[in-house]
PDB file as gemmi writes it, atoms N, CA and C in Angstrom:
CRYST1    1.000    1.000    1.000  90.00  90.00  90.00 P 1                      
ATOM      1  N   MET A   1      76.745 145.460 152.095  1.00  0.00           N  
ATOM      2  CA  MET A   1      76.293 146.802 151.781  1.00  0.00           C  
ATOM      3  C   MET A   1      77.380 147.584 151.078  1.00  0.00           C  
ATOM      4  N   GLY A   2      78.458 146.939 150.705  1.00  0.00           N  
ATOM      5  CA  GLY A   2      79.532 147.597 150.001  1.00  0.00           C  
ATOM      6  C   GLY A   2      79.087 148.185 148.674  1.00  0.00           C  
ATOM      7  N   ASP A   3      78.138 147.545 147.997  1.00  0.00           N  
ATOM      8  CA  ASP A   3      77.639 148.056 146.735  1.00  0.00           C  
ATOM      9  C   ASP A   3      76.999 149.430 146.887  1.00  0.00           C  
ATOM     10  N   LEU A   4      76.443 149.707 148.036  1.00  0.00           N  
ATOM     11  CA  LEU A   4      75.719 150.958 148.234  1.00  0.00           C  
ATOM     12  C   LEU A   4      76.637 152.124 148.518  1.00  0.00           C  
ATOM     13  N   SER A   5      77.823 151.907 149.069  1.00  0.00           N  
ATOM     14  CA  SER A   5      78.679 153.011 149.470  1.00  0.00           C  
ATOM     15  C   SER A   5      79.092 153.867 148.276  1.00  0.00           C  
ATOM     16  N   ALA A   6      79.439 153.256 147.159  1.00  0.00           N  
ATOM     17  CA  ALA A   6      79.787 154.026 145.972  1.00  0.00           C  
ATOM     18  C   ALA A   6      78.573 154.792 145.470  1.00  0.00           C  
ATOM     19  N   HIS A   7      77.409 154.167 145.562  1.00  0.00           N  
ATOM     20  CA  HIS A   7      76.171 154.810 145.134  1.00  0.00           C  
ATOM     21  C   HIS A   7      75.863 156.018 146.020  1.00  0.00           C  
ATOM     22  N   ASP A   8      76.150 155.914 147.309  1.00  0.00           N  
ATOM     23  CA  ASP A   8      75.902 156.999 148.255  1.00  0.00           C  
ATOM     24  C   ASP A   8      76.668 158.255 147.868  1.00  0.00           C  
ATOM     25  N   ASN A   9      77.888 158.091 147.361  1.00  0.00           N  
ATOM     26  CA  ASN A   9      78.718 159.237 147.028  1.00  0.00           C  
ATOM     27  C   ASN A   9      78.169 160.038 145.857  1.00  0.00           C  
ATOM     28  N   ASP A  10      77.323 159.443 145.029  1.00  0.00           N  
ATOM     29  CA  ASP A  10      76.764 160.122 143.874  1.00  0.00           C  
ATOM     30  C   ASP A  10      75.517 160.935 144.208  1.00  0.00           C  
ATOM     31  N   ARG A  11      75.035 160.839 145.408  1.00  0.00           N  
ATOM     32  CA  ARG A  11      73.782 161.480 145.769  1.00  0.00           C  
ATOM     33  C   ARG A  11      73.961 162.980 145.938  1.00  0.00           C  
ATOM     34  N   SER A  12      73.033 163.738 145.365  1.00  0.00           N  
ATOM     35  CA  SER A  12      73.077 165.189 145.505  1.00  0.00           C  
ATOM     36  C   SER A  12      72.143 165.683 146.604  1.00  0.00           C  
ATOM     37  N   LEU A  13      71.189 164.875 147.017  1.00  0.00           N  
ATOM     38  CA  LEU A  13      70.254 165.256 148.073  1.00  0.00           C  
ATOM     39  C   LEU A  13      70.475 164.374 149.286  1.00  0.00           C  
ATOM     40  N   GLN A  14      70.409 164.981 150.461  1.00  0.00           N  
ATOM     41  CA  GLN A  14      70.600 164.228 151.698  1.00  0.00           C  
ATOM     42  C   GLN A  14      69.449 163.259 151.920  1.00  0.00           C  
ATOM     43  N   ARG A  15      69.797 162.007 152.208  1.00  0.00           N  
ATOM     44  CA  ARG A  15      68.797 161.003 152.570  1.00  0.00           C  
ATOM     45  C   ARG A  15      68.544 161.112 154.057  1.00  0.00           C  
ATOM     46  N   HIS A  16      67.316 160.900 154.469  1.00  0.00           N  
ATOM     47  CA  HIS A  16      66.936 160.982 155.869  1.00  0.00           C  
ATOM     48  C   HIS A  16      66.573 159.586 156.355  1.00  0.00           C  
ATOM     49  N   ILE A  17      67.351 159.088 157.306  1.00  0.00           N  
ATOM     50  CA  ILE A  17      67.120 157.760 157.866  1.00  0.00           C  
ATOM     51  C   ILE A  17      65.844 157.788 158.685  1.00  0.00           C  
ATOM     52  N   ILE A  18      65.016 156.798 158.500  1.00  0.00           N  
ATOM     53  CA  ILE A  18      63.725 156.705 159.177  1.00  0.00           C  
ATOM     54  C   ILE A  18      63.909 156.037 160.531  1.00  0.00           C  
ATOM     55  N   ASN A  19      63.359 156.651 161.573  1.00  0.00           N  
ATOM     56  CA  ASN A  19      63.497 156.074 162.911  1.00  0.00           C  
ATOM     57  C   ASN A  19      62.199 155.435 163.399  1.00  0.00           C  
ATOM     58  N   CYS A  20      61.357 155.017 162.463  1.00  0.00           N  
ATOM     59  CA  CYS A  20      60.137 154.292 162.804  1.00  0.00           C  
ATOM     60  C   CYS A  20      59.852 153.307 161.671  1.00  0.00           C  
ATOM     61  N   SER A  21      58.876 152.435 161.862  1.00  0.00           N  
ATOM     62  CA  SER A  21      58.575 151.412 160.873  1.00  0.00           C  
ATOM     63  C   SER A  21      57.510 151.908 159.887  1.00  0.00           C  
ATOM     64  N   VAL A  22      57.888 151.962 158.605  1.00  0.00           N  
ATOM     65  CA  VAL A  22      56.965 152.361 157.539  1.00  0.00           C  
ATOM     66  C   VAL A  22      56.962 151.251 156.501  1.00  0.00           C  
ATOM     67  N   ASP A  23      55.829 150.590 156.345  1.00  0.00           N  
ATOM     68  CA  ASP A  23      55.696 149.518 155.371  1.00  0.00           C  
ATOM     69  C   ASP A  23      55.321 150.083 154.011  1.00  0.00           C  
ATOM     70  N   VAL A  24      55.902 149.491 152.953  1.00  0.00           N  
ATOM     71  CA  VAL A  24      55.665 149.946 151.586  1.00  0.00           C  
ATOM     72  C   VAL A  24      55.062 148.786 150.796  1.00  0.00           C  
ATOM     73  N   TYR A  25      53.961 149.068 150.104  1.00  0.00           N  
ATOM     74  CA  TYR A  25      53.234 148.059 149.332  1.00  0.00           C  
ATOM     75  C   TYR A  25      53.123 148.487 147.874  1.00  0.00           C  
ATOM     76  N   ASP A  26      53.135 147.510 146.984  1.00  0.00           N  
ATOM     77  CA  ASP A  26      52.817 147.726 145.573  1.00  0.00           C  
ATOM     78  C   ASP A  26      51.295 147.755 145.511  1.00  0.00           C  
ATOM     79  N   SER A  27      50.724 148.909 145.224  1.00  0.00           N  
ATOM     80  CA  SER A  27      49.267 149.030 145.268  1.00  0.00           C  
ATOM     81  C   SER A  27      48.571 148.375 144.078  1.00  0.00           C  
ATOM     82  N   VAL A  28      49.277 148.166 142.977  1.00  0.00           N  
ATOM     83  CA  VAL A  28      48.677 147.519 141.807  1.00  0.00           C  
ATOM     84  C   VAL A  28      48.590 146.005 142.018  1.00  0.00           C  
ATOM     85  N   ARG A  29      49.689 145.411 142.489  1.00  0.00           N  
ATOM     86  CA  ARG A  29      49.728 143.958 142.698  1.00  0.00           C  
ATOM     87  C   ARG A  29      49.298 143.559 144.106  1.00  0.00           C  
ATOM     88  N   ASP A  30      49.080 144.541 144.971  1.00  0.00           N  
ATOM     89  CA  ASP A  30      48.672 144.305 146.354  1.00  0.00           C  
ATOM     90  C   ASP A  30      49.623 143.352 147.068  1.00  0.00           C  
ATOM     91  N   ILE A  31      50.937 143.687 146.997  1.00  0.00           N  
ATOM     92  CA  ILE A  31      51.943 142.879 147.683  1.00  0.00           C  
ATOM     93  C   ILE A  31      52.856 143.789 148.511  1.00  0.00           C  
ATOM     94  N   TYR A  32      53.393 143.210 149.565  1.00  0.00           N  
ATOM     95  CA  TYR A  32      54.318 143.910 150.442  1.00  0.00           C  
ATOM     96  C   TYR A  32      55.686 143.984 149.780  1.00  0.00           C  
ATOM     97  N   LEU A  33      56.219 145.200 149.625  1.00  0.00           N  
ATOM     98  CA  LEU A  33      57.537 145.376 149.021  1.00  0.00           C  
ATOM     99  C   LEU A  33      58.646 145.416 150.055  1.00  0.00           C  
ATOM    100  N   GLY A  34      58.352 145.982 151.216  1.00  0.00           N  
ATOM    101  CA  GLY A  34      59.388 146.049 152.237  1.00  0.00           C  
ATOM    102  C   GLY A  34      59.190 147.215 153.178  1.00  0.00           C  
ATOM    103  N   ARG A  35      60.300 147.542 153.861  1.00  0.00           N  
ATOM    104  CA  ARG A  35      60.300 148.598 154.867  1.00  0.00           C  
ATOM    105  C   ARG A  35      61.094 149.784 154.342  1.00  0.00           C  
ATOM    106  N   LEU A  36      60.553 150.976 154.547  1.00  0.00           N  
ATOM    107  CA  LEU A  36      61.233 152.209 154.165  1.00  0.00           C  
ATOM    108  C   LEU A  36      62.490 152.372 155.001  1.00  0.00           C  
ATOM    109  N   VAL A  37      63.628 152.608 154.317  1.00  0.00           N  
ATOM    110  CA  VAL A  37      64.906 152.778 154.999  1.00  0.00           C  
ATOM    111  C   VAL A  37      65.274 154.252 155.094  1.00  0.00           C  
ATOM    112  N   ASN A  38      65.174 154.959 153.961  1.00  0.00           N  
ATOM    113  CA  ASN A  38      65.431 156.392 153.977  1.00  0.00           C  
ATOM    114  C   ASN A  38      64.616 157.069 152.889  1.00  0.00           C  
ATOM    115  N   ILE A  39      64.540 158.396 152.997  1.00  0.00           N  
ATOM    116  CA  ILE A  39      63.671 159.150 152.085  1.00  0.00           C  
ATOM    117  C   ILE A  39      64.183 160.578 151.961  1.00  0.00           C  
ATOM    118  N   HIS A  40      63.892 161.178 150.849  1.00  0.00           N  
ATOM    119  CA  HIS A  40      63.998 162.626 150.667  1.00  0.00           C  
ATOM    120  C   HIS A  40      62.862 163.005 149.729  1.00  0.00           C  
ATOM    121  N   VAL A  41      62.723 164.261 149.393  1.00  0.00           N  
ATOM    122  CA  VAL A  41      61.549 164.697 148.631  1.00  0.00           C  
ATOM    123  C   VAL A  41      61.505 164.147 147.212  1.00  0.00           C  
ATOM    124  N   ASN A  42      62.627 163.663 146.689  1.00  0.00           N  
ATOM    125  CA  ASN A  42      62.644 163.134 145.326  1.00  0.00           C  
ATOM    126  C   ASN A  42      62.834 161.632 145.227  1.00  0.00           C  
ATOM    127  N   GLY A  43      63.076 160.955 146.348  1.00  0.00           N  
ATOM    128  CA  GLY A  43      63.340 159.528 146.258  1.00  0.00           C  
ATOM    129  C   GLY A  43      63.272 158.829 147.599  1.00  0.00           C  
ATOM    130  N   LEU A  44      63.416 157.506 147.537  1.00  0.00           N  
ATOM    131  CA  LEU A  44      63.370 156.703 148.751  1.00  0.00           C  
ATOM    132  C   LEU A  44      64.095 155.386 148.518  1.00  0.00           C  
ATOM    133  N   MET A  45      64.435 154.715 149.630  1.00  0.00           N  
ATOM    134  CA  MET A  45      65.042 153.399 149.559  1.00  0.00           C  
ATOM    135  C   MET A  45      64.253 152.458 150.463  1.00  0.00           C  
ATOM    136  N   VAL A  46      64.067 151.228 149.957  1.00  0.00           N  
ATOM    137  CA  VAL A  46      63.294 150.205 150.652  1.00  0.00           C  
ATOM    138  C   VAL A  46      64.156 148.951 150.762  1.00  0.00           C  
ATOM    139  N   VAL A  47      64.010 148.214 151.861  1.00  0.00           N  
ATOM    140  CA  VAL A  47      64.625 146.898 151.974  1.00  0.00           C  
ATOM    141  C   VAL A  47      63.492 145.887 152.135  1.00  0.00           C  
ATOM    142  N   GLY A  48      63.542 144.819 151.324  1.00  0.00           N  
ATOM    143  CA  GLY A  48      62.469 143.831 151.370  1.00  0.00           C  
ATOM    144  C   GLY A  48      62.884 142.496 150.805  1.00  0.00           C  
ATOM    145  N   ASP A  49      61.927 141.577 150.749  1.00  0.00           N  
ATOM    146  CA  ASP A  49      62.176 140.202 150.306  1.00  0.00           C  
ATOM    147  C   ASP A  49      62.092 140.024 148.795  1.00  0.00           C  
ATOM    148  N   ILE A  50      61.531 140.986 148.085  1.00  0.00           N  
ATOM    149  CA  ILE A  50      61.272 140.839 146.659  1.00  0.00           C  
ATOM    150  C   ILE A  50      62.298 141.635 145.854  1.00  0.00           C  
ATOM    151  N   ALA A  51      62.892 140.990 144.856  1.00  0.00           N  
ATOM    152  CA  ALA A  51      63.780 141.695 143.924  1.00  0.00           C  
ATOM    153  C   ALA A  51      62.902 142.377 142.877  1.00  0.00           C  
ATOM    154  N   LEU A  52      62.961 143.688 142.831  1.00  0.00           N  
ATOM    155  CA  LEU A  52      62.157 144.441 141.874  1.00  0.00           C  
ATOM    156  C   LEU A  52      62.963 144.692 140.605  1.00  0.00           C  
ATOM    157  N   GLU A  53      62.270 145.119 139.562  1.00  0.00           N  
ATOM    158  CA  GLU A  53      62.920 145.339 138.277  1.00  0.00           C  
ATOM    159  C   GLU A  53      63.314 146.796 138.120  1.00  0.00           C  
ATOM    160  N   GLU A  54      64.584 147.006 137.727  1.00  0.00           N  
ATOM    161  CA  GLU A  54      65.061 148.351 137.457  1.00  0.00           C  
ATOM    162  C   GLU A  54      64.342 148.915 136.239  1.00  0.00           C  
ATOM    163  N   ASP A  55      64.280 150.249 136.167  1.00  0.00           N  
ATOM    164  CA  ASP A  55      63.623 150.961 135.060  1.00  0.00           C  
ATOM    165  C   ASP A  55      62.160 150.573 134.918  1.00  0.00           C  
ATOM    166  N   THR A  56      61.510 150.326 136.032  1.00  0.00           N  
ATOM    167  CA  THR A  56      60.100 149.959 136.056  1.00  0.00           C  
ATOM    168  C   THR A  56      59.369 150.903 136.995  1.00  0.00           C  
ATOM    169  N   LEU A  57      58.174 151.309 136.590  1.00  0.00           N  
ATOM    170  CA  LEU A  57      57.350 152.179 137.429  1.00  0.00           C  
ATOM    171  C   LEU A  57      56.503 151.338 138.366  1.00  0.00           C  
ATOM    172  N   TYR A  58      56.384 151.816 139.596  1.00  0.00           N  
ATOM    173  CA  TYR A  58      55.557 151.159 140.606  1.00  0.00           C  
ATOM    174  C   TYR A  58      54.661 152.196 141.263  1.00  0.00           C  
ATOM    175  N   GLU A  59      53.419 151.824 141.476  1.00  0.00           N  
ATOM    176  CA  GLU A  59      52.515 152.625 142.295  1.00  0.00           C  
ATOM    177  C   GLU A  59      52.597 152.044 143.690  1.00  0.00           C  
ATOM    178  N   VAL A  60      53.037 152.863 144.641  1.00  0.00           N  
ATOM    179  CA  VAL A  60      53.259 152.344 145.984  1.00  0.00           C  
ATOM    180  C   VAL A  60      52.415 153.100 147.012  1.00  0.00           C  
ATOM    181  N   ASP A  61      52.086 152.366 148.055  1.00  0.00           N  
ATOM    182  CA  ASP A  61      51.423 152.930 149.224  1.00  0.00           C  
ATOM    183  C   ASP A  61      52.396 152.801 150.388  1.00  0.00           C  
ATOM    184  N   MET A  62      52.674 153.925 151.039  1.00  0.00           N  
ATOM    185  CA  MET A  62      53.474 153.908 152.259  1.00  0.00           C  
ATOM    186  C   MET A  62      52.509 154.000 153.424  1.00  0.00           C  
ATOM    187  N   HIS A  63      52.518 152.981 154.269  1.00  0.00           N  
ATOM    188  CA  HIS A  63      51.619 152.929 155.424  1.00  0.00           C  
ATOM    189  C   HIS A  63      52.316 153.600 156.602  1.00  0.00           C  
ATOM    190  N   LEU A  64      51.872 154.803 156.921  1.00  0.00           N  
ATOM    191  CA  LEU A  64      52.507 155.615 157.947  1.00  0.00           C  
ATOM    192  C   LEU A  64      51.966 155.260 159.323  1.00  0.00           C  
ATOM    193  N   PRO A  65      52.828 155.319 160.324  1.00  0.00           N  
ATOM    194  CA  PRO A  65      52.381 154.965 161.675  1.00  0.00           C  
ATOM    195  C   PRO A  65      51.441 155.999 162.292  1.00  0.00           C  
ATOM    196  N   GLU A  66      51.475 157.213 161.792  1.00  0.00           N  
ATOM    197  CA  GLU A  66      50.628 158.269 162.331  1.00  0.00           C  
ATOM    198  C   GLU A  66      49.212 158.138 161.770  1.00  0.00           C  
ATOM    199  N   ASP A  67      48.258 157.921 162.624  1.00  0.00           N  
ATOM    200  CA  ASP A  67      46.835 157.897 162.270  1.00  0.00           C  
ATOM    201  C   ASP A  67      46.496 156.908 161.165  1.00  0.00           C  
ATOM    202  N   ASN A  68      47.269 155.828 161.021  1.00  0.00           N  
ATOM    203  CA  ASN A  68      47.019 154.826 159.976  1.00  0.00           C  
ATOM    204  C   ASN A  68      46.874 155.452 158.593  1.00  0.00           C  
ATOM    205  N   GLN A  69      47.649 156.486 158.340  1.00  0.00           N  
ATOM    206  CA  GLN A  69      47.615 157.211 157.079  1.00  0.00           C  
ATOM    207  C   GLN A  69      48.366 156.437 155.993  1.00  0.00           C  
ATOM    208  N   VAL A  70      47.887 156.522 154.749  1.00  0.00           N  
ATOM    209  CA  VAL A  70      48.556 155.908 153.599  1.00  0.00           C  
ATOM    210  C   VAL A  70      48.930 157.013 152.622  1.00  0.00           C  
ATOM    211  N   LEU A  71      50.204 157.051 152.261  1.00  0.00           N  
ATOM    212  CA  LEU A  71      50.709 158.019 151.303  1.00  0.00           C  
ATOM    213  C   LEU A  71      50.930 157.302 149.984  1.00  0.00           C  
ATOM    214  N   GLN A  72      50.319 157.795 148.911  1.00  0.00           N  
ATOM    215  CA  GLN A  72      50.409 157.139 147.605  1.00  0.00           C  
ATOM    216  C   GLN A  72      51.385 157.888 146.705  1.00  0.00           C  
ATOM    217  N   LEU A  73      52.278 157.106 146.055  1.00  0.00           N  
ATOM    218  CA  LEU A  73      53.307 157.666 145.186  1.00  0.00           C  
ATOM    219  C   LEU A  73      53.466 156.791 143.953  1.00  0.00           C  
ATOM    220  N   VAL A  74      53.933 157.398 142.869  1.00  0.00           N  
ATOM    221  CA  VAL A  74      54.399 156.630 141.721  1.00  0.00           C  
ATOM    222  C   VAL A  74      55.910 156.810 141.699  1.00  0.00           C  
ATOM    223  N   VAL A  75      56.626 155.683 141.657  1.00  0.00           N  
ATOM    224  CA  VAL A  75      58.078 155.711 141.736  1.00  0.00           C  
ATOM    225  C   VAL A  75      58.685 154.916 140.589  1.00  0.00           C  
ATOM    226  N   ASP A  76      59.912 155.287 140.237  1.00  0.00           N  
ATOM    227  CA  ASP A  76      60.689 154.587 139.221  1.00  0.00           C  
ATOM    228  C   ASP A  76      61.812 153.849 139.947  1.00  0.00           C  
ATOM    229  N   CYS A  77      61.913 152.545 139.743  1.00  0.00           N  
ATOM    230  CA  CYS A  77      62.970 151.749 140.365  1.00  0.00           C  
ATOM    231  C   CYS A  77      64.283 152.053 139.635  1.00  0.00           C  
ATOM    232  N   LEU A  78      65.212 152.710 140.326  1.00  0.00           N  
ATOM    233  CA  LEU A  78      66.485 153.096 139.721  1.00  0.00           C  
ATOM    234  C   LEU A  78      67.525 151.995 139.818  1.00  0.00           C  
ATOM    235  N   TRP A  79      67.527 151.267 140.932  1.00  0.00           N  
ATOM    236  CA  TRP A  79      68.530 150.224 141.147  1.00  0.00           C  
ATOM    237  C   TRP A  79      68.036 149.257 142.203  1.00  0.00           C  
ATOM    238  N   THR A  80      68.614 148.074 142.192  1.00  0.00           N  
ATOM    239  CA  THR A  80      68.337 147.067 143.214  1.00  0.00           C  
ATOM    240  C   THR A  80      69.620 146.294 143.485  1.00  0.00           C  
ATOM    241  N   ARG A  81      69.853 145.949 144.752  1.00  0.00           N  
ATOM    242  CA  ARG A  81      71.052 145.212 145.162  1.00  0.00           C  
ATOM    243  C   ARG A  81      70.660 144.136 146.167  1.00  0.00           C  
ATOM    244  N   ASN A  82      71.350 143.017 146.127  1.00  0.00           N  
ATOM    245  CA  ASN A  82      71.173 141.990 147.157  1.00  0.00           C  
ATOM    246  C   ASN A  82      71.748 142.529 148.456  1.00  0.00           C  
ATOM    247  N   ALA A  83      71.064 142.258 149.562  1.00  0.00           N  
ATOM    248  CA  ALA A  83      71.536 142.682 150.884  1.00  0.00           C  
ATOM    249  C   ALA A  83      72.203 141.492 151.551  1.00  0.00           C  
ATOM    250  N   ASP A  84      73.508 141.363 151.351  1.00  0.00           N  
ATOM    251  CA  ASP A  84      74.290 140.264 151.912  1.00  0.00           C  
ATOM    252  C   ASP A  84      73.699 138.931 151.456  1.00  0.00           C  
ATOM    253  N   GLU A  85      73.606 137.965 152.370  1.00  0.00           N  
ATOM    254  CA  GLU A  85      73.104 136.643 151.993  1.00  0.00           C  
ATOM    255  C   GLU A  85      71.822 136.281 152.726  1.00  0.00           C  
ATOM    256  N   ASN A  86      71.090 137.273 153.184  1.00  0.00           N  
ATOM    257  CA  ASN A  86      69.884 137.002 153.977  1.00  0.00           C  
ATOM    258  C   ASN A  86      68.601 136.978 153.143  1.00  0.00           C  
ATOM    259  N   GLY A  87      68.724 137.063 151.823  1.00  0.00           N  
ATOM    260  CA  GLY A  87      67.548 137.021 150.961  1.00  0.00           C  
ATOM    261  C   GLY A  87      66.836 138.348 150.816  1.00  0.00           C  
ATOM    262  N   LYS A  88      67.340 139.389 151.447  1.00  0.00           N  
ATOM    263  CA  LYS A  88      66.742 140.724 151.347  1.00  0.00           C  
ATOM    264  C   LYS A  88      67.334 141.476 150.161  1.00  0.00           C  
ATOM    265  N   HIS A  89      66.612 142.499 149.727  1.00  0.00           N  
ATOM    266  CA  HIS A  89      67.051 143.323 148.603  1.00  0.00           C  
ATOM    267  C   HIS A  89      66.890 144.798 148.953  1.00  0.00           C  
ATOM    268  N   TRP A  90      67.923 145.591 148.671  1.00  0.00           N  
ATOM    269  CA  TRP A  90      67.844 147.038 148.770  1.00  0.00           C  
ATOM    270  C   TRP A  90      67.326 147.538 147.425  1.00  0.00           C  
ATOM    271  N   THR A  91      66.429 148.515 147.441  1.00  0.00           N  
ATOM    272  CA  THR A  91      65.915 149.066 146.192  1.00  0.00           C  
ATOM    273  C   THR A  91      65.809 150.577 146.318  1.00  0.00           C  
ATOM    274  N   GLY A  92      66.357 151.274 145.323  1.00  0.00           N  
ATOM    275  CA  GLY A  92      66.304 152.731 145.297  1.00  0.00           C  
ATOM    276  C   GLY A  92      65.300 153.212 144.263  1.00  0.00           C  
ATOM    277  N   PHE A  93      64.494 154.188 144.658  1.00  0.00           N  
ATOM    278  CA  PHE A  93      63.437 154.711 143.794  1.00  0.00           C  
ATOM    279  C   PHE A  93      63.547 156.218 143.639  1.00  0.00           C  
ATOM    280  N   ASN A  94      63.160 156.695 142.478  1.00  0.00           N  
ATOM    281  CA  ASN A  94      62.948 158.112 142.234  1.00  0.00           C  
ATOM    282  C   ASN A  94      61.435 158.339 142.275  1.00  0.00           C  
ATOM    283  N   ILE A  95      60.989 159.328 143.029  1.00  0.00           N  
ATOM    284  CA  ILE A  95      59.570 159.659 143.069  1.00  0.00           C  
ATOM    285  C   ILE A  95      59.261 160.468 141.819  1.00  0.00           C  
ATOM    286  N   ILE A  96      58.358 159.964 140.983  1.00  0.00           N  
ATOM    287  CA  ILE A  96      58.073 160.669 139.728  1.00  0.00           C  
ATOM    288  C   ILE A  96      56.688 161.288 139.678  1.00  0.00           C  
ATOM    289  N   ASP A  97      55.790 160.833 140.528  1.00  0.00           N  
ATOM    290  CA  ASP A  97      54.445 161.405 140.537  1.00  0.00           C  
ATOM    291  C   ASP A  97      53.949 161.453 141.968  1.00  0.00           C  
ATOM    292  N   VAL A  98      53.783 162.659 142.443  1.00  0.00           N  
ATOM    293  CA  VAL A  98      53.319 162.865 143.806  1.00  0.00           C  
ATOM    294  C   VAL A  98      52.493 164.148 143.818  1.00  0.00           C  
ATOM    295  N   SER A  99      51.385 164.122 144.482  1.00  0.00           N  
ATOM    296  CA  SER A  99      50.556 165.317 144.574  1.00  0.00           C  
ATOM    297  C   SER A  99      51.276 166.361 145.421  1.00  0.00           C  
ATOM    298  N   PRO A 100      50.966 167.635 145.240  1.00  0.00           N  
ATOM    299  CA  PRO A 100      51.565 168.661 146.094  1.00  0.00           C  
ATOM    300  C   PRO A 100      51.304 168.403 147.579  1.00  0.00           C  
ATOM    301  N   ALA A 101      50.124 167.914 147.898  1.00  0.00           N  
ATOM    302  CA  ALA A 101      49.801 167.609 149.296  1.00  0.00           C  
ATOM    303  C   ALA A 101      50.670 166.471 149.819  1.00  0.00           C  
ATOM    304  N   ALA A 102      50.897 165.435 149.000  1.00  0.00           N  
ATOM    305  CA  ALA A 102      51.742 164.322 149.424  1.00  0.00           C  
ATOM    306  C   ALA A 102      53.196 164.759 149.555  1.00  0.00           C  
ATOM    307  N   ALA A 103      53.662 165.627 148.655  1.00  0.00           N  
ATOM    308  CA  ALA A 103      55.031 166.143 148.753  1.00  0.00           C  
ATOM    309  C   ALA A 103      55.214 166.924 150.048  1.00  0.00           C  
ATOM    310  N   GLU A 104      54.239 167.710 150.403  1.00  0.00           N  
ATOM    311  CA  GLU A 104      54.298 168.453 151.660  1.00  0.00           C  
ATOM    312  C   GLU A 104      54.264 167.493 152.842  1.00  0.00           C  
ATOM    313  N   GLU A 105      53.490 166.440 152.740  1.00  0.00           N  
ATOM    314  CA  GLU A 105      53.424 165.437 153.804  1.00  0.00           C  
ATOM    315  C   GLU A 105      54.786 164.758 153.982  1.00  0.00           C  
ATOM    316  N   ILE A 106      55.485 164.472 152.880  1.00  0.00           N  
ATOM    317  CA  ILE A 106      56.826 163.890 152.961  1.00  0.00           C  
ATOM    318  C   ILE A 106      57.747 164.835 153.715  1.00  0.00           C  
ATOM    319  N   ARG A 107      57.697 166.129 153.405  1.00  0.00           N  
ATOM    320  CA  ARG A 107      58.546 167.101 154.110  1.00  0.00           C  
ATOM    321  C   ARG A 107      58.243 167.107 155.607  1.00  0.00           C  
ATOM    322  N   LYS A 108      56.966 167.078 155.955  1.00  0.00           N  
ATOM    323  CA  LYS A 108      56.579 167.060 157.370  1.00  0.00           C  
ATOM    324  C   LYS A 108      57.052 165.782 158.052  1.00  0.00           C  
ATOM    325  N   LEU A 109      56.901 164.656 157.369  1.00  0.00           N  
ATOM    326  CA  LEU A 109      57.300 163.373 157.945  1.00  0.00           C  
ATOM    327  C   LEU A 109      58.809 163.297 158.144  1.00  0.00           C  
ATOM    328  N   ILE A 110      59.569 163.841 157.208  1.00  0.00           N  
ATOM    329  CA  ILE A 110      61.029 163.878 157.361  1.00  0.00           C  
ATOM    330  C   ILE A 110      61.387 164.630 158.640  1.00  0.00           C  
ATOM    331  N   ALA A 111      60.741 165.757 158.847  1.00  0.00           N  
ATOM    332  CA  ALA A 111      61.004 166.537 160.063  1.00  0.00           C  
ATOM    333  C   ALA A 111      60.605 165.778 161.313  1.00  0.00           C  
ATOM    334  N   LEU A 112      59.503 165.032 161.242  1.00  0.00           N  
ATOM    335  CA  LEU A 112      59.005 164.278 162.403  1.00  0.00           C  
ATOM    336  C   LEU A 112      59.836 163.027 162.671  1.00  0.00           C  
ATOM    337  N   TRP A 113      60.178 162.272 161.623  1.00  0.00           N  
ATOM    338  CA  TRP A 113      60.819 160.971 161.760  1.00  0.00           C  
ATOM    339  C   TRP A 113      62.324 161.027 161.972  1.00  0.00           C  
ATOM    340  N   CYS A 114      62.956 162.050 161.443  1.00  0.00           N  
ATOM    341  CA  CYS A 114      64.401 162.024 161.314  1.00  0.00           C  
ATOM    342  C   CYS A 114      65.083 162.970 162.300  1.00  0.00           C  
ATOM    343  N   HIS A 115      66.275 162.566 162.671  1.00  0.00           N  
ATOM    344  CA  HIS A 115      67.091 163.397 163.562  1.00  0.00           C  
ATOM    345  C   HIS A 115      68.259 163.951 162.767  1.00  0.00           C  
ATOM    346  N   GLY A 116      68.581 165.205 163.029  1.00  0.00           N  
ATOM    347  CA  GLY A 116      69.746 165.816 162.381  1.00  0.00           C  
ATOM    348  C   GLY A 116      69.437 166.202 161.027  1.00  0.00           C  
TER     349      GLY A 116                                                      
END                                                                             
């Protein structure tokens, strides 16, 4: 995870670590991308088995544990890194298309899921 520490220092918005399991899927290809690691109103990070392509747009569904709700977002893959030698990949996204209702839902979920 050494690659991420330098990247962390460039962040202008606080990331909120998720304390529950949120699965993220590519809604166009209908494949599992991974688990949500952290989020803020403009972006998110996922860890998963698939190496995604940087500078590529993805339509994603976040499957929330509350009421089996699905939050739909369009995100731009900003970067991807190998996670040690376990075959996992860290991927950072910028949220580029989100409805006002979904943006408000993200704010509520951050308050619900995150501590501090």
